[in-house]
N, C-alpha and C positions, 0 to 999 in steps of 0.2 A: 844232213844239213838242217834238220829240224822238221817241222810238221809238213813241209811241202816237198819232202823227199820224192824224187821222181820214181815212178813204178817201172820195173824192168821191161814190161811189154812195150814201153815207148821206144826202146831200141829197135824193135822190129817194125813198129808202125812208122818210125822215121824212114825206114828203108824205102817206103813208097810214098813218103810225104803224107802219112795218114794221121799224124798226131792231132788229137782233138781234145778239147777241154773236158768234154763230158765222159769220155770213155777211157782215156789213157793215163791220166795224171792222178796223183794222190790228192791234189787240190784242183781248183778250177782254172789254174793258169795254163796258157797255151805254151807249148815248147816248140820253137821254130826249128826248121831244118829242111834243106832242099831235098827233093826226091833224088836219091842216088841208086835206087834199085833197078829192076827190070823195066824198061820202057814199054809203053803200049805199042801195038803195031799188028802183029800177026794174030789170027784168031786163037792159036794155041797159047800165045803169051797173054792175051786178054783173058782167056779162060783160066789160066794159071793165076793171074793177078786177082781175078774174082774169087777163086777158091782161097787164095791167101788172105784176102780181106775178111772172108767169112771165118777163117781160122783165127785171125787176130781178135775179131769180135767175140768168138767163143772163149778165147784165152783170157780176155779182159773180164768176162763173166765168171771165170774160174772153172769152166768146163774143159778140162785138158783133154779128155777123150775126144770130144767133138773137134777141138783145135787140131789134134794130131791127125784125125781123119781128113780134115780139110787141107792141111799142109801136104799130107801124102797124096791127096787127090791132085793138088797143083803139080807135084813132082811127077805124077803119072803122065800128065799132059806135057810137061816140060821138065825133064830130069835135070836141066841146068838152071832151074829157078832158084837163085841164091836166097832171096828173102824167105822162101819156104824152108830151106835148109836151116836158116837162122831160127825160124819159128819152131822147127822140130827140136833144135838145140835148146830153145827156151823151155819147151815142154819137158824135155829130159832133165834140164837143170831144176825145174820146179819140183820134180819127183826125186831129186837127189842122185840121179844117174849122171854124175859129172863126167865120167869117162865117155859115155855115149854122147853127151852134149859136145865134148871136145872133138869127138870124131866127126860129128855133123858140121861143126865150125871149120874143121880142117878141110872137109869136102868143099865148103863154101869158099874158103881161101884159095884152094886149088883152082876153082872155077873163076874166081874174081879176086886176084891178089891185091888189086888196087881199090877195092870197094871199102870205103871207110867204115860202113856199118858192120862189116865182118869183124874188123879189129875192135870196134866198139863193143860188140857182143863178146868177143874174146876177153876183153878187159873186165866186163861184168862177171864172166865165168871165173876169171882169176880171183876176183874178190870173193866169190862163193867158196873158192878153195883157200881163202885166207892167204893169198899171195899178192900183197899190194905192189911189190916190185914189178911182177909180171903185168899186173893191171895197168900200172903207170906206163910201161913200155907200149902196151896195146893202145891205150888212150892217146899217147903221144904220136903213135903211128897213124891213128885215125885223124888226128889234128894235122899232121904233116900232109896227108892225102887230101884233106878238105880244110885248108886253113881259113876259109871264109865261112865255115859252118860253126854254129854255136854248140851243138851237143857235145863234141869231144872236150871243149873247154869247160863245160859244166861238169862233166864227169871228172876231169882233172881237179877242178875246184873242190868238188865234193870229197875226192880222195885226200887232197892236201888238208882240207878242213878237219878230217877225221884222224890226221896223223900229227902227233905231237911235234912241235917245233917247225911246222911247215905252214903256219898261218899266213905268212907274208906271200908265199907262193900261191895260196888260195886266193888272196886278194888280187894278185896279178892275173890269175886265170879268169876270175870273174870280171875283172876290169877289161880284159881283152874281149870277153864276150859282150860286155856292155858297149865297148867301142864298135863292135860289129853291128849291134842293134840296141840302141838306147831304149827301145820299147819292149825288150824282152823281160817279162816279169820274173822269170826264174833267175836270169843273170843278175838283175837288180837285187832280188832277195838274197841270193848267194853272196853278192858283194857286201850287202848290209850285215849279214851274219858273220862273214869273215872279218870285216872291218871291226865289228864289235869285239870279236875274239882277240884281235890284235891291238885293242886299245884305241882305235881310231874312231872315237865317238861321233864326231861331226860327220865324217864320211858315212858311217853306219846309218845315222839318222836320215841323211839325205837319200841314200839308196833305198832304205826301207820305206820312206815316204813315197818315193817314186814307184816302188813295187806296189804299195797300197793303192796308188792312183791307177796303175795299169790293170790291176785285178780288183775291181770294186766290190766283188762279192766274197773275197777271200779274207778271213780274219788273221791269218798267220803273220803277215808283215806288221800288222797293228799290235799283235801280241808281242812280237820281237821289240817293237818300239817301246811298248809299255814296260817290258822287263828291263830294257836298257835304262829307262828313266828311273825305275825302281831301284836299280843298283846304285844310281847316283843319289838316292833318297829324294828324288824330285817326285813327290807323291801326287800332287795335283796333275801334272802332265801324264804320269803313269796311269792314273785313274781315267783320264780323258781318253787315252789310247785304248784302254781295255773297254771302255764304254762304246767307242767307235767299232771295235771288233765285235762286241756282242750285238750291236745293232745289225751287223751283217749276218751273224749266226747266233741267235739268242741261246741256243742249247749247246754251244761249243764248250765242253767241260773244262779244258785247261784255262780258258779265259775266265770262266766263272770262279775257279779257284784263285787265279791271279787277282781278280777284282776283290775277292774276300780278303786276300792278304793285304792289299792296300788299305782297305777299310779298317782292318785290324790295326795296321800301323798308325792310322789316324785316330785310333781309340773310338771308332764309330762301331761299337760292339753290336748293337741291335741290327744295324744294316749288314754287318759282316755275318752275323748269325743267320739272318734272312737269306743272304746269298748262298750260304752253305746248305741251308735247308733245301733251297731250290736245286743245288748241285746233288744233294743226297737223293732227291726224287729222280733226277736224271740218271744217277748211277748208284742204286742202292747196294748196301753191303760193301762199300769201298772203304778199306782201312785208311787210305790217305785222307778221304773226306772226313771220316770219323775223327781222326787225329786233329785235323784242322778245326773241327767243331769243338774239340777239347781245348785247343789253343785259345779260341775266342772266349770260351767260358773262363779259362784261367786268366786271360788278360783282364777280364772284367771282375776277377777275384770271386767268381762263383765256383768255389772249390769242389763241392760235391758233384755238380753236373760235369765239371771238367774231368774229375776222376772217373766218373761213369763212362764218359766217351772214350777215354784212353783205354779203360778195361774192355770196352766193347770192341775197340780197334784190335786189341790183342786176341779177343775171341775170334775175330775174322782172320787175323794174321798173327799167329803166335811168335813170329820172328820179326815183328815190327820194332826196330831199334829205337825209332823216334818216340813211340808210345812209352817204352820203358824209360827212356831218358827224361821225357816230360813229366812222367809220374814221379820220378825221383826229384827233379828240380822243384816241382810244385810242392811236394811233401816237405822239402827243406824250407821253402818260402813260407808255408803255413805253419811251420814249427810242429810238424807231425812226427810220426814214428821214424826216427833217423835210421834205425836198423833196416826197416823196410825200404827206405830211400836208398841206402847203400846196396841192398840186394838188387833193386831195380836198375840202379846205375851200372852195377857190374854186368847185368844182363845186356844192357845197351852196348857197353864196351866190348863184351865178348862177341856180339853180333857184328860190330863195326869197329875193330881195333884201331883203325887209322883216323877216326873222327876226333879231332881235337876238342870240340864242344862236349862230347860224351866224357872224355877224361876230365874236363873241367867240372862237369856236373858230379862225377864220381868224387873228385877231390873235395868239392864243397859239401857233399853228403858225408864224407868221412870226417870232415871238420865238425859237422853237426853232431856226429856220433862220438866225438871226442878223440878220434885217432889222428893226431896231428902229423905223425910220421908218415902214415899212409896218405894223408891228404897232400902233404908236400910232394911225395913221389908222383901222385896222380896229376897234380897241377904242373909239375915239371915236365911230365910226359906230354901234356897238352901244349906247353910252350915249345918243346922239342919238335912237335909236329908242325906247329904254326907259331913262329916266334914273335910276330908283330901284332898280337891281339892284346890291347891294353887291359881288358878285364881279367885275362889270365894272370898277368903280372900283379894286378891289384889283389886278386884272390891269393896268390902265392905270398905276396907281401903281408897280407892279413894273417895268414897261417904262421908265417915266420915270426911276426911280431908276437903272436900269442904263444909261440914256442920259445920266446925270449932270445931269439937269434937276431939281435938288433942289426948288426952290419949287413947281414943278408937281406933282412926285411927292408932296410933303407935302400939297398940297391934295387930290389924288385919294385918298390913303390916309385922310386925315381924313374925307373924304366917305364912304368905305367904312365906317369906324367908326361914323359918325353914322347909317348905315342899319341898324344893329343886325344884323350878319350872324351866321351860326352860329358857335359857339365857336371852331372851328378857324380859320375865316377871320378872326375878330376877333383871335385871338392872333397870327396871321401879320401882319396889318396893323399891330398895335401894335409888333411886333418890328421890322418894316421902318421904321416911324416913328422908333424909338429909334436905328436904325442909320444914319439919314440924317446926312450931315455937318451940323454946326451952323454 
């Protein structure tokens, strides 16, 4: 569901109402849920609970050996201690021993068939086994057993959000969680992400702002707001959201990169370069950051530094398709070696054959190299993958016009105009249409 994905150990911490912001979660948001595990009372149960808590703390620290010892100690005191069985299942799951994990969870279910945390853990195990149908059934069972608890709804929301075509169900699951507790940051964040994924922009922004208020130290909701604004080309609100997020965590790398993207879109090249320099210090030898530094230099038409950054990115990651694509596009822009541009563009397409922009770049490079037939085929491939991009039709119309295929060129250019391109592309398409032979 994004950067605030909940960590698996929360399932077992929830069993005793132990979820805490500092130890359980991927981010600092609290995940609510009533205690549904073993109650306090007898000395044996209290001793088992104490060992279980120690096991969870070891598990959160990544010390699975210590966690296993503590859970086993709890079971020696109380062999019916269901949370410790779930804990041992988690240890086994973390080590890839999925059958062993399933056996532990079956023991837990036999002892406590109506305990929702058992079914919740079984759902998470099913996800590890790449069985989303079984996971959904388990999460639904947990929800049926504890309809007033939020964690099963969050798990269902996460599952639906990751499944194509089920965004509306994700919105409903998160909405139900919000209805149970309007102050649950995870529920609000999930609702915001799901609403954004289903095109409900206003709902998304409201939920994400609520999440940002509920968790004042976490940058993730603000990053989501900024990216939503960026998609709508609302650059000033996007930058403001990213700045708010960085005020919370100044070294949060994804936000640093997002902020650089906005500055580049605003042609604030020096500020974008400075932001990326800071990001590079935080994560040296990152191909992604190096490519972005090339993007900024290219945007400022500083061709040689841009090429150097792209080549450096390929030295870090020889399969970086974006670097190959950008080298090709920039070479065409600067009227460089067209054969080299075609070679780079072909590398990008080979690495990412379903990327329509890469086919567009290849077509434009092939045009620069004088191979109009190849250019037409590559541009048509870009359109086949993504039919409603005006620039692809403009490029195809340009190639067809140069190939003296007037009727086809006219159709392509008219389609470019109909797709309402930016002003410069619109003016070019209209001029090319006027210049076509009648």
